[in-house]
MDTraj code that builds the backbone (N, CA, C; nanometers):
import mdtraj as md
import numpy as np

residues = "UNK UNK UNK UNK UNK UNK UNK UNK UNK UNK UNK UNK UNK UNK UNK UNK UNK UNK UNK UNK UNK UNK UNK UNK UNK UNK UNK UNK UNK UNK UNK UNK UNK UNK UNK UNK UNK UNK UNK UNK UNK UNK UNK UNK UNK UNK UNK UNK UNK UNK UNK UNK UNK UNK UNK UNK UNK UNK UNK UNK UNK UNK UNK UNK UNK UNK UNK UNK UNK UNK UNK UNK UNK UNK UNK UNK UNK UNK UNK UNK UNK UNK UNK UNK UNK UNK UNK UNK UNK UNK UNK UNK UNK UNK UNK UNK UNK UNK UNK UNK UNK UNK UNK UNK UNK UNK UNK UNK UNK UNK UNK UNK UNK UNK UNK UNK UNK UNK UNK UNK UNK UNK UNK UNK UNK UNK UNK UNK UNK UNK UNK UNK UNK UNK UNK UNK UNK UNK UNK UNK UNK UNK UNK UNK UNK UNK UNK UNK UNK UNK UNK UNK UNK UNK UNK UNK UNK UNK UNK UNK UNK UNK UNK UNK UNK UNK UNK UNK UNK UNK UNK UNK UNK UNK UNK UNK UNK UNK UNK UNK UNK UNK UNK UNK UNK UNK UNK UNK UNK UNK".split()
xyz = np.array([
    [12.6812, 8.3001, 8.6055],
    [12.7607, 8.3543, 8.5783],
    [12.7583, 8.4321, 8.7576],
    [12.9042, 8.5322, 8.7715],
    [12.9174, 8.5762, 8.9098],
    [12.8437, 8.6696, 8.8901],
    [12.8395, 8.7730, 9.0803],
    [12.7882, 8.9006, 9.0962],
    [12.8671, 9.0066, 9.0278],
    [12.9813, 8.9592, 9.0323],
    [13.0609, 9.0264, 8.9297],
    [13.0387, 9.1047, 8.7920],
    [12.9971, 9.0655, 8.7507],
    [12.9397, 9.0159, 8.5708],
    [12.7789, 9.1227, 8.5860],
    [12.7215, 9.0792, 8.6740],
    [12.6213, 9.1893, 8.6296],
    [12.6593, 9.3680, 8.6174],
    [12.5800, 9.3950, 8.5280],
    [12.5856, 9.5475, 8.4719],
    [12.4572, 9.5533, 8.4168],
    [12.4482, 9.7093, 8.4653],
    [12.3364, 9.7644, 8.3906],
    [12.3281, 9.7636, 8.2586],
    [12.2011, 9.7318, 8.1923],
    [12.2409, 9.7044, 8.0383],
    [12.2518, 9.6187, 8.0162],
    [12.2941, 9.5025, 8.0723],
    [12.3468, 9.3584, 8.0392],
    [12.2925, 9.3434, 7.8563],
    [12.1903, 9.3187, 7.8581],
    [12.1097, 9.2803, 7.7083],
    [12.0961, 9.4100, 7.6324],
    [12.1544, 9.5275, 7.6344],
    [12.1546, 9.6165, 7.5298],
    [12.1907, 9.6077, 7.4368],
    [12.2490, 9.4846, 7.3781],
    [12.2784, 9.4362, 7.2044],
    [12.2346, 9.2732, 7.1773],
    [12.1389, 9.2367, 7.3152],
    [12.0936, 9.1482, 7.2857],
    [11.8907, 9.1276, 7.2590],
    [11.9126, 9.2170, 7.3540],
    [11.7683, 9.2252, 7.4036],
    [11.6831, 9.3614, 7.4388],
    [11.7168, 9.4359, 7.3271],
    [11.7565, 9.6095, 7.3985],
    [11.6044, 9.6758, 7.4687],
    [11.4805, 9.6391, 7.4539],
    [11.3518, 9.6865, 7.4834],
    [11.3403, 9.5602, 7.6193],
    [11.4188, 9.5068, 7.6670],
    [11.3675, 9.3851, 7.7332],
    [11.3106, 9.5007, 7.8754],
    [11.3619, 9.6077, 7.9374],
    [11.3279, 9.7039, 8.0160],
    [11.2190, 9.7887, 8.0657],
    [11.1757, 9.8180, 7.8411],
    [11.0565, 9.8064, 7.8588],
    [10.9003, 9.7814, 7.8454],
    [10.9620, 9.6427, 7.7987],
    [10.8500, 9.5039, 7.7687],
    [10.8221, 9.4550, 7.9082],
    [10.9228, 9.5161, 8.0440],
    [10.8837, 9.4681, 8.1557],
    [10.7496, 9.5608, 8.2535],
    [10.8645, 9.6639, 8.2081],
    [10.7569, 9.7685, 8.2564],
    [10.6326, 9.8205, 8.2082],
    [10.6307, 9.8049, 8.0903],
    [10.4770, 9.7744, 8.0247],
    [10.3632, 9.6771, 8.0561],
    [10.4351, 9.5747, 8.0848],
    [10.4099, 9.4360, 8.1824],
    [10.3161, 9.4565, 8.3157],
    [10.3733, 9.5213, 8.4180],
    [10.3740, 9.5871, 8.5592],
    [10.2913, 9.7097, 8.5118],
    [10.3152, 9.7998, 8.4760],
    [10.2223, 9.8999, 8.4860],
    [10.0644, 9.9035, 8.4303],
    [10.0592, 9.7748, 8.3417],
    [9.8961, 9.6927, 8.2291],
    [9.8401, 9.6286, 8.3866],
    [9.9745, 9.5611, 8.4006],
    [9.8787, 9.5247, 8.5822],
    [9.8381, 9.6014, 8.7163],
    [9.9569, 9.6736, 8.7333],
    [9.9178, 9.7796, 8.7719],
    [9.7374, 9.8925, 8.8106],
    [9.7089, 9.8742, 8.6712],
    [9.6236, 9.9507, 8.6090],
    [9.5229, 9.8993, 8.6491],
    [9.5417, 9.7354, 8.6948],
    [9.3237, 9.6951, 8.7377],
    [9.3776, 9.6111, 8.8407],
    [9.5016, 9.6063, 8.8927],
    [9.5654, 9.4991, 9.0327],
    [9.6128, 9.6353, 9.0983],
    [9.5577, 9.7183, 9.1964],
    [9.6257, 9.8242, 9.2702],
    [9.7123, 9.7647, 9.3710],
    [9.6863, 9.6786, 9.4459],
    [9.7361, 9.5606, 9.5461],
    [9.8814, 9.4931, 9.4567],
    [9.9399, 9.5501, 9.3473],
    [10.0444, 9.4041, 9.2987],
    [10.1894, 9.4575, 9.3056],
    [10.2019, 9.5909, 9.3771],
    [10.3185, 9.6126, 9.3930],
    [10.3565, 9.5505, 9.5746],
    [10.2835, 9.5695, 9.6733],
    [10.3756, 9.4694, 9.7478],
    [10.3929, 9.3472, 9.7083],
    [10.3323, 9.2628, 9.6041],
    [10.2859, 9.1639, 9.5871],
    [10.4457, 9.1375, 9.4951],
    [10.5006, 9.1901, 9.4051],
    [10.5698, 9.1902, 9.3633],
    [10.7393, 9.2425, 9.4124],
    [10.7222, 9.2886, 9.5586],
    [10.8250, 9.2925, 9.5795],
    [10.7990, 9.2269, 9.7009],
    [10.7387, 9.1587, 9.7626],
    [10.7710, 9.0782, 9.7971],
    [10.8240, 8.9222, 9.6813],
    [10.7615, 8.9119, 9.6474],
    [10.8278, 8.7886, 9.5599],
    [10.9539, 8.8262, 9.5441],
    [11.0544, 8.9130, 9.4963],
    [11.1713, 8.9469, 9.4637],
    [11.2391, 8.9119, 9.5625],
    [11.1761, 8.9593, 9.7223],
    [11.2570, 8.9563, 9.8436],
    [11.2805, 8.8013, 9.8807],
    [11.2140, 8.7543, 9.8685],
    [11.1406, 8.5737, 9.8887],
    [11.3052, 8.5663, 9.8245],
    [11.2238, 8.5703, 9.6576],
    [11.3416, 8.4936, 9.5346],
    [11.5301, 8.4803, 9.5766],
    [11.5271, 8.6399, 9.6273],
    [11.6628, 8.6705, 9.6992],
    [11.7533, 8.6500, 9.8409],
    [11.6206, 8.6201, 9.9505],
    [11.6834, 8.5581, 10.0537],
    [11.7391, 8.4430, 10.0557],
    [11.6817, 8.3425, 9.9946],
    [11.7307, 8.1922, 9.9444],
    [11.7927, 8.1486, 9.9579],
    [11.8014, 8.1664, 9.7735],
    [11.9707, 8.1464, 9.7222],
    [12.0261, 8.2377, 9.6338],
    [12.0301, 8.3687, 9.6548],
    [12.0398, 8.4759, 9.5423],
    [11.9368, 8.5171, 9.4629],
    [11.9215, 8.6068, 9.4425],
    [11.8484, 8.6485, 9.2938],
    [11.8485, 8.5373, 9.1589],
    [11.7870, 8.4593, 9.1901],
    [11.8429, 8.3124, 9.0747],
    [11.6995, 8.2998, 9.0381],
    [11.5405, 8.3527, 9.1101],
    [11.4791, 8.2894, 8.9782],
    [11.4216, 8.1582, 9.0369],
    [11.4693, 8.1315, 9.1650],
    [11.4447, 7.9806, 9.1667],
    [11.3227, 7.9794, 9.2319],
    [11.2650, 8.0624, 9.2850],
    [11.1140, 8.0527, 9.3970],
    [11.0024, 8.0176, 9.2276],
    [11.0891, 8.0450, 9.0998],
    [10.9366, 8.0505, 8.9913],
    [10.9461, 7.9204, 8.9530],
    [11.0498, 7.8152, 8.9841],
    [11.0246, 7.6617, 8.9121],
    [10.9609, 7.6023, 8.9386],
    [10.9285, 7.5506, 8.8921],
    [10.7924, 7.4721, 8.9788],
    [10.8229, 7.2984, 8.8895],
    [10.7861, 7.2385, 9.0183],
    [10.9016, 7.0801, 9.0019],
    [10.8051, 7.0293, 9.0978],
    [10.7066, 7.0855, 9.1016],
    [10.6296, 7.0203, 9.2066],
    [10.5630, 6.9701, 9.3230],
    [10.5188, 6.8884, 9.3999],
    [10.4960, 6.9882, 9.5550],
    [10.6277, 6.9603, 9.6137],
    [10.7400, 6.9537, 9.5538],
    [10.8669, 6.9970, 9.5969],
    [10.9471, 7.1448, 9.5789],
    [10.8753, 7.1857, 9.4941],
    [10.9151, 7.3646, 9.4763],
    [10.9465, 7.4122, 9.6237],
    [11.0903, 7.4926, 9.5867],
    [11.0149, 7.5676, 9.6619],
    [10.9484, 7.7267, 9.6774],
    [10.8204, 7.7425, 9.5450],
    [10.7397, 7.8238, 9.5811],
    [10.7079, 7.7890, 9.6912],
    [10.6832, 7.6444, 9.7239],
    [10.5338, 7.5506, 9.8630],
    [10.5981, 7.5765, 9.9481],
    [10.7175, 7.6244, 9.9852],
    [10.7556, 7.5987, 10.1144],
    [10.6363, 7.6810, 10.2075],
    [10.6366, 7.6641, 10.3610],
    [10.5578, 7.7366, 10.4302],
    [10.5719, 7.8874, 10.4295],
    [10.7259, 7.9091, 10.3985],
    [10.7505, 8.0415, 10.4381],
    [10.7378, 8.0641, 10.3559],
    [10.7205, 8.0662, 10.2082],
    [10.6452, 8.1500, 10.1058],
    [10.5071, 8.1727, 10.0891],
    [10.4148, 8.1177, 10.2211],
    [10.2729, 8.0823, 10.1431],
    [10.2497, 8.2061, 10.1244],
    [10.1453, 8.2462, 10.0274],
    [10.0685, 8.3796, 10.0174],
    [10.1865, 8.4642, 9.9672],
    [10.2681, 8.3989, 9.8831],
    [10.3959, 8.4558, 9.8066],
    [10.3566, 8.4789, 9.6404],
    [10.2794, 8.5531, 9.5889],
    [10.2390, 8.6023, 9.4343],
    [10.2864, 8.6529, 9.3161],
    [10.2371, 8.6818, 9.2329],
    [10.3045, 8.7284, 9.1040],
    [10.3723, 8.6703, 8.9962],
    [10.3592, 8.5472, 9.0596],
    [10.4226, 8.4997, 9.0032],
    [10.3587, 8.4671, 8.7975],
    [10.2172, 8.4796, 8.8097],
    [10.1309, 8.5362, 8.6773],
    [10.1861, 8.7064, 8.6106],
    [10.2511, 8.7759, 8.6751],
    [10.2928, 8.9340, 8.6176],
    [10.4426, 8.8616, 8.5183],
    [10.5728, 8.7791, 8.6323],
    [10.6350, 8.7239, 8.5777],
    [10.5978, 8.6603, 8.4399],
    [10.5433, 8.5734, 8.4590],
    [10.5230, 8.4506, 8.3538],
    [10.4304, 8.5344, 8.2361],
    [10.4194, 8.6633, 8.2160],
    [10.3297, 8.7131, 8.1336],
    [10.4490, 8.7971, 8.0594],
    [10.5598, 8.8786, 8.1316],
    [10.6637, 8.9423, 8.0858],
    [10.7678, 8.8257, 7.9885],
    [10.7646, 8.7769, 8.0481],
    [10.8396, 8.5850, 8.0229],
    [10.8096, 8.5891, 7.8855],
    [10.6857, 8.5812, 7.8388],
    [10.6012, 8.5930, 7.7255],
    [10.6646, 8.6764, 7.6305],
    [10.5578, 8.7540, 7.6875],
    [10.6142, 8.9008, 7.6116],
    [10.7843, 8.8939, 7.5587],
    [10.8594, 8.8843, 7.6129],
    [10.9986, 8.8863, 7.5910],
    [11.0614, 8.7757, 7.5576],
    [10.9863, 8.6376, 7.5056],
    [11.0220, 8.5347, 7.4538],
    [10.9697, 8.5587, 7.3343],
    [10.8811, 8.6322, 7.2832],
    [10.8415, 8.6573, 7.1465],
    [10.9337, 8.7242, 7.0468],
    [10.9910, 8.8068, 7.1451],
    [11.0811, 8.9397, 7.0475],
    [11.2616, 8.8799, 7.0806],
    [11.2514, 8.7831, 7.1889],
    [11.3884, 8.7660, 7.1983],
    [11.4158, 8.6870, 7.3052],
    [11.4020, 8.5527, 7.2243],
    [11.3527, 8.3632, 7.2449],
    [11.5336, 8.3684, 7.3629],
    [11.4684, 8.2670, 7.5085],
    [11.5791, 8.2143, 7.5276],
    [11.6963, 8.3582, 7.5706],
    [11.6675, 8.4087, 7.6183],
    [11.8125, 8.5292, 7.6062],
    [11.8010, 8.5894, 7.7532],
    [11.6696, 8.6349, 7.7927],
    [11.6535, 8.6989, 7.9105],
    [11.6014, 8.6035, 8.0149],
    [11.6888, 8.6011, 8.2042],
    [11.6576, 8.5184, 8.2482],
    [11.5566, 8.5547, 8.3117],
    [11.4226, 8.5327, 8.4087],
    [11.3365, 8.5089, 8.4904],
    [11.3938, 8.5819, 8.5581],
    [11.5250, 8.5853, 8.6664],
    [11.5980, 8.6069, 8.7404],
    [11.5502, 8.8092, 8.8008],
    [11.6080, 8.8002, 8.6397],
    [11.6192, 8.9546, 8.5593],
    [11.4656, 9.0286, 8.5804],
    [11.4158, 8.9212, 8.5465],
    [11.2602, 9.0123, 8.5168],
    [11.2065, 9.0215, 8.6401],
    [11.2161, 8.9541, 8.7167],
    [11.1967, 8.9479, 8.8875],
    [11.2262, 9.0320, 8.9323],
    [11.3483, 9.1318, 8.9168],
    [11.4107, 9.2166, 9.0096],
    [11.3578, 9.3453, 8.8763],
    [11.3650, 9.3634, 8.7924],
    [11.2944, 9.4454, 8.6957],
    [11.1559, 9.5222, 8.7531],
    [11.0788, 9.3680, 8.7754],
    [10.9317, 9.4094, 8.8143],
    [10.9421, 9.5096, 8.9508],
    [11.0301, 9.4034, 9.0035],
    [11.0643, 9.4723, 9.1726],
    [11.0956, 9.6176, 9.1527],
    [11.1473, 9.7011, 9.0430],
    [11.2308, 9.7918, 9.0422],
    [11.0747, 9.8695, 9.0100],
    [11.0242, 9.8243, 8.9030],
    [10.9381, 9.9187, 8.7936],
    [10.8181, 9.8984, 8.8943],
    [10.7887, 9.8324, 8.9890],
    [10.6623, 9.9109, 9.1201],
    [10.6900, 9.9481, 9.1894],
    [10.8116, 9.9482, 9.2461],
    [10.8549, 10.0632, 9.2963],
    [10.8470, 10.2363, 9.2066],
    [10.8727, 10.2388, 9.1383],
    [10.8159, 10.3366, 9.0592],
    [10.7041, 10.4279, 9.0341],
    [10.6396, 10.2661, 9.0191],
    [10.4874, 10.3327, 9.0418],
    [10.4280, 10.3270, 9.1469],
    [10.5020, 10.3162, 9.2707],
    [10.4563, 10.3564, 9.3876],
    [10.4967, 10.4664, 9.4275],
    [10.5632, 10.6025, 9.3529],
    [10.5655, 10.7281, 9.3388],
    [10.7250, 10.7275, 9.4357],
    [10.8041, 10.5887, 9.4112],
    [10.9476, 10.5292, 9.4605],
    [11.0571, 10.6387, 9.3716],
    [11.1285, 10.6097, 9.3937],
    [11.2716, 10.6432, 9.3908],
    [11.2657, 10.5157, 9.2225],
    [11.3336, 10.6286, 9.0796],
    [11.3827, 10.5314, 9.0033],
    [11.5167, 10.5071, 9.0281],
    [11.5530, 10.3437, 8.9961],
    [11.6976, 10.3499, 9.0100],
    [11.7116, 10.2398, 8.8694],
    [11.8949, 10.2348, 8.8573],
    [11.9051, 10.0961, 8.7997],
    [11.9211, 9.9758, 8.7991],
    [11.9319, 9.9040, 8.7890],
    [11.9217, 9.7462, 8.7923],
    [12.0501, 9.6250, 8.7031],
    [12.1518, 9.6289, 8.7787],
    [12.2468, 9.5348, 8.7232],
    [12.1948, 9.4124, 8.6258],
    [12.1511, 9.3802, 8.5242],
    [12.1793, 9.2357, 8.5051],
    [12.2326, 9.1851, 8.4696],
    [12.2225, 9.0682, 8.4168],
    [12.2856, 8.9400, 8.3805],
    [12.2822, 8.8240, 8.4659],
    [12.1937, 8.7908, 8.5934],
    [12.1849, 8.6904, 8.6396],
    [12.0864, 8.5671, 8.5200],
    [12.1255, 8.4501, 8.5899],
    [12.1117, 8.3139, 8.5408],
    [12.0471, 8.2424, 8.6349],
    [11.9430, 8.1561, 8.5412],
    [11.8762, 8.0889, 8.5789],
    [11.9156, 8.0305, 8.7274],
    [11.8472, 8.0118, 8.8482],
    [11.8538, 7.9364, 8.9132],
    [11.8334, 7.7904, 8.8711],
    [11.8861, 7.6187, 8.9153],
    [11.8440, 7.5342, 8.8327],
    [11.7812, 7.4479, 9.0240],
    [11.7860, 7.4742, 9.0566],
    [11.7963, 7.4275, 9.2074],
    [11.6011, 7.4957, 9.3063],
    [11.5869, 7.4056, 9.3361],
    [11.4026, 7.4739, 9.3751],
    [11.3997, 7.3559, 9.4402],
    [11.3906, 7.3757, 9.6028],
    [11.4054, 7.3712, 9.6599],
    [11.2980, 7.3534, 9.8083],
    [11.2052, 7.2275, 9.8249],
    [11.1233, 7.2844, 9.9583],
    [11.2198, 7.3046, 10.0832],
    [11.3265, 7.2309, 10.1184],
    [11.3668, 7.2507, 10.2046],
    [11.5055, 7.4487, 10.2159],
    [11.5356, 7.4642, 10.0830],
    [11.5999, 7.5503, 10.0745],
    [11.5169, 7.6729, 10.1498],
    [11.3794, 7.6798, 10.1761],
    [11.2733, 7.8389, 10.2078],
    [11.2963, 7.8087, 10.3307],
    [11.3769, 7.7122, 10.4473],
    [11.3483, 7.6758, 10.5292],
    [11.4021, 7.8212, 10.6271],
    [11.5155, 7.8766, 10.5839],
    [11.5632, 7.9828, 10.6483],
    [11.4931, 8.1560, 10.6070],
    [11.3199, 8.1177, 10.5629],
    [11.2652, 8.2781, 10.5586],
    [11.2321, 8.2695, 10.6869],
    [11.2435, 8.4563, 10.6755],
    [11.1889, 8.4768, 10.7914],
    [11.0631, 8.4582, 10.8290],
    [11.0169, 8.4491, 10.9284],
    [10.8886, 8.3619, 10.9776],
    [10.8004, 8.5233, 11.0418],
    [10.6841, 8.4977, 11.0605],
    [10.6246, 8.6361, 11.1693],
    [10.6078, 8.6180, 11.3329],
    [10.6384, 8.4562, 11.3637],
    [10.6489, 8.3949, 11.4717],
    [10.7795, 8.3937, 11.5396],
    [10.8564, 8.4554, 11.4709],
    [11.0211, 8.4603, 11.5266],
    [11.0745, 8.5717, 11.5696],
    [11.2002, 8.4970, 11.6803],
    [11.1392, 8.6536, 11.8143],
    [11.2457, 8.7851, 11.7193],
    [11.3193, 8.8501, 11.7328],
    [11.3235, 8.9503, 11.7088],
    [11.5459, 8.8922, 11.6905],
    [11.5708, 8.8075, 11.8039],
    [11.6919, 8.7092, 11.8052],
    [11.7086, 8.6420, 11.6493],
    [11.6145, 8.5977, 11.6459],
    [11.6588, 8.4879, 11.5097],
    [11.6060, 8.5542, 11.3965],
    [11.5398, 8.6754, 11.3869],
    [11.5269, 8.7802, 11.2937],
    [11.7094, 8.8618, 11.2407],
    [11.7496, 8.8873, 11.3666],
    [11.8036, 8.9272, 11.3109],
    [11.9545, 8.8145, 11.2937],
    [11.9568, 8.6945, 11.3604],
    [12.0072, 8.6010, 11.3320],
    [11.9942, 8.5259, 11.1436],
    [11.9056, 8.5792, 11.0748],
    [11.8589, 8.5112, 10.9522],
    [11.9386, 8.6110, 10.8899],
    [11.8916, 8.7398, 10.8959],
    [11.9287, 8.8213, 10.8710],
    [12.0660, 8.8147, 10.8045],
    [12.1278, 8.8247, 10.9716],
    [12.3151, 8.8379, 10.9305],
    [12.4035, 8.6858, 10.8562],
    [12.3244, 8.5604, 10.8911],
    [12.2902, 8.4919, 10.7563],
    [12.3289, 8.4853, 10.6431],
    [12.2672, 8.6187, 10.6183],
    [12.1916, 8.6551, 10.4452],
    [12.3573, 8.7517, 10.4363],
    [12.4878, 8.7942, 10.5318],
    [12.5347, 8.9043, 10.4949],
    [12.4791, 9.0368, 10.4845],
    [12.3441, 9.0925, 10.5889],
    [12.2852, 9.1516, 10.6050],
    [12.2899, 9.1963, 10.7605],
    [12.3019, 9.3412, 10.7596],
    [12.3175, 9.3624, 10.9001],
    [12.1759, 9.4206, 10.9533],
    [12.2330, 9.4910, 11.0894],
    [12.0810, 9.5165, 11.1675],
    [12.0375, 9.6011, 11.1191],
    [12.1188, 9.7173, 11.0708],
    [11.9977, 9.7726, 11.0158],
    [11.9824, 9.7553, 10.9100],
    [12.0224, 9.6885, 10.8524],
    [11.8971, 9.6417, 10.7086],
    [11.8310, 9.5961, 10.7762],
    [11.8251, 9.4902, 10.8718],
    [11.7301, 9.4104, 10.9026],
    [11.5949, 9.5410, 10.9707],
    [11.6574, 9.6668, 11.0266],
    [11.5330, 9.7591, 11.0884],
    [11.4649, 9.8305, 10.9676],
    [11.5530, 9.8287, 10.8362],
    [11.5349, 9.9570, 10.7190],
    [11.4259, 9.8209, 10.6764],
    [11.4922, 9.6908, 10.6408],
    [11.3707, 9.6266, 10.5637],
    [11.2317, 9.5851, 10.6245],
    [11.2641, 9.5756, 10.7905],
    [11.1097, 9.5896, 10.8354],
    [11.0199, 9.7261, 10.7942],
    [11.1117, 9.8212, 10.8610],
    [11.0354, 9.9361, 10.8516],
    [10.9963, 9.9584, 10.7087],
    [11.0185, 9.9777, 10.5586],
    [10.9618, 9.9083, 10.4642],
    [10.8393, 9.8501, 10.4438],
    [10.8806, 9.7129, 10.4989],
    [10.7639, 9.6672, 10.4366],
    [10.6113, 9.6862, 10.5905],
    [10.6537, 9.7204, 10.6427],
    [10.5457, 9.8035, 10.7984],
    [10.4823, 9.8671, 10.6711],
    [10.5720, 10.0159, 10.6692],
    [10.4743, 10.0996, 10.5939],
    [10.3729, 10.0597, 10.4569],
    [10.4604, 9.9564, 10.3159],
    [10.3800, 9.9091, 10.2228],
    [10.3014, 9.8709, 10.3157],
    [10.2999, 9.7182, 10.4209],
    [10.1907, 9.6694, 10.3997],
    [10.0483, 9.7991, 10.5057],
    [10.0840, 9.9029, 10.5386],
    [9.9920, 9.9856, 10.6006],
    [9.9277, 10.0817, 10.4286],
    [9.9748, 10.1146, 10.3823],
    [9.9888, 10.1896, 10.2789],
    [9.9040, 10.1204, 10.1978],
    [9.9571, 9.9808, 10.1372],
    [9.8518, 9.9322, 10.0589],
    [9.7298, 9.8812, 10.1192],
    [9.7198, 9.8776, 10.2725],
    [9.6405, 9.8411, 10.3334],
    [9.5218, 9.9830, 10.3507],
    [9.5494, 10.0687, 10.3106],
    [9.4689, 10.1347, 10.2552],
    [9.3923, 10.1788, 10.1547],
    [9.5006, 10.1974, 10.0650],
    [9.4246, 10.1774, 9.9252],
    [9.3424, 10.0732, 9.8927],
    [9.3620, 9.9680, 9.9408],
    [9.2396, 9.8926, 9.9581],
    [9.1375, 9.8745, 9.9924],
    [9.1354, 9.9094, 10.0968],
    [9.0004, 9.9719, 10.2059],
    [8.9436, 10.0823, 10.1142],
    [9.0195, 10.2194, 10.0419],
    [8.9295, 10.2650, 9.9555],
    [8.8792, 10.2835, 9.8352],
    [8.9306, 10.1013, 9.7586],
    [8.8988, 10.0783, 9.7090],
    [8.7634, 10.0232, 9.7202],
    [8.7413, 9.9418, 9.8715],
    [8.6443, 9.8774, 9.8834],
    [8.5402, 9.9967, 9.9018],
    [8.5935, 10.1132, 9.9798],
    [8.5130, 10.1728, 9.9974],
    [8.3637, 10.2197, 9.8843],
    [8.5194, 10.3157, 9.7630],
    [8.4284, 10.3549, 9.6532],
    [8.3569, 10.2524, 9.5794],
    [8.4403, 10.1224, 9.5966],
    [8.3014, 10.0361, 9.5009],
    [8.1571, 10.0636, 9.5967],
    [8.1709, 10.0637, 9.6912],
    [8.0784, 10.0006, 9.7702],
    [7.9343, 10.1142, 9.7496],
    [8.0000, 10.2767, 9.6838],
    [7.9430, 10.3935, 9.6684],
    [7.8820, 10.3551, 9.5324],
    [7.9404, 10.3112, 9.4712],
    [7.9648, 10.3326, 9.3252],
    [7.7818, 10.2316, 9.2659],
])
top = md.Topology()
chain = top.add_chain()
for i, resn in enumerate(residues, 1):
    res = top.add_residue(resn, chain, resSeq=i)
    for name in ("N", "CA", "C"):
        top.add_atom(name, md.element.get_by_symbol(name[0]), res)
traj = md.Trajectory(xyz[None], top)
């Protein structure tokens, strides 16, 4: 499906409760795992950066799968997407793509972290290719600023996009490390 065919409410007639189901799963997971917000946002970023937002990072096809690439080390949240997919499949089998579930979960994550709510265009199709080498283009923490800007530019992202995403990433990391530290302190006091 081309990008031009994505639209808000794509599943309105075929699986009208998809957004409610994803939101419910994300809320349930967040209630027991306060660190899930940056995890799901990172999963969405990593999926989109490699081959577009196609869910290819979710494909498990052995050691050569994209999800096992060096650039994806530490990416998590797969179990949240799998749980949401299972709940959706129970009511709407074979209709909703995992790529859309990742995008919806990331949005719901932002909302749970008191960020803005926004509409998500859906209608993505599953990626069919997932290989290790496709993730070689992921930004690395050891990359120079010039290399990082070049990697973002190759994806059609501007220098401003690079700066905004870097700042957001740093803020989220600091915010959630403080929450995690607060949770550790409270559990020691209990």
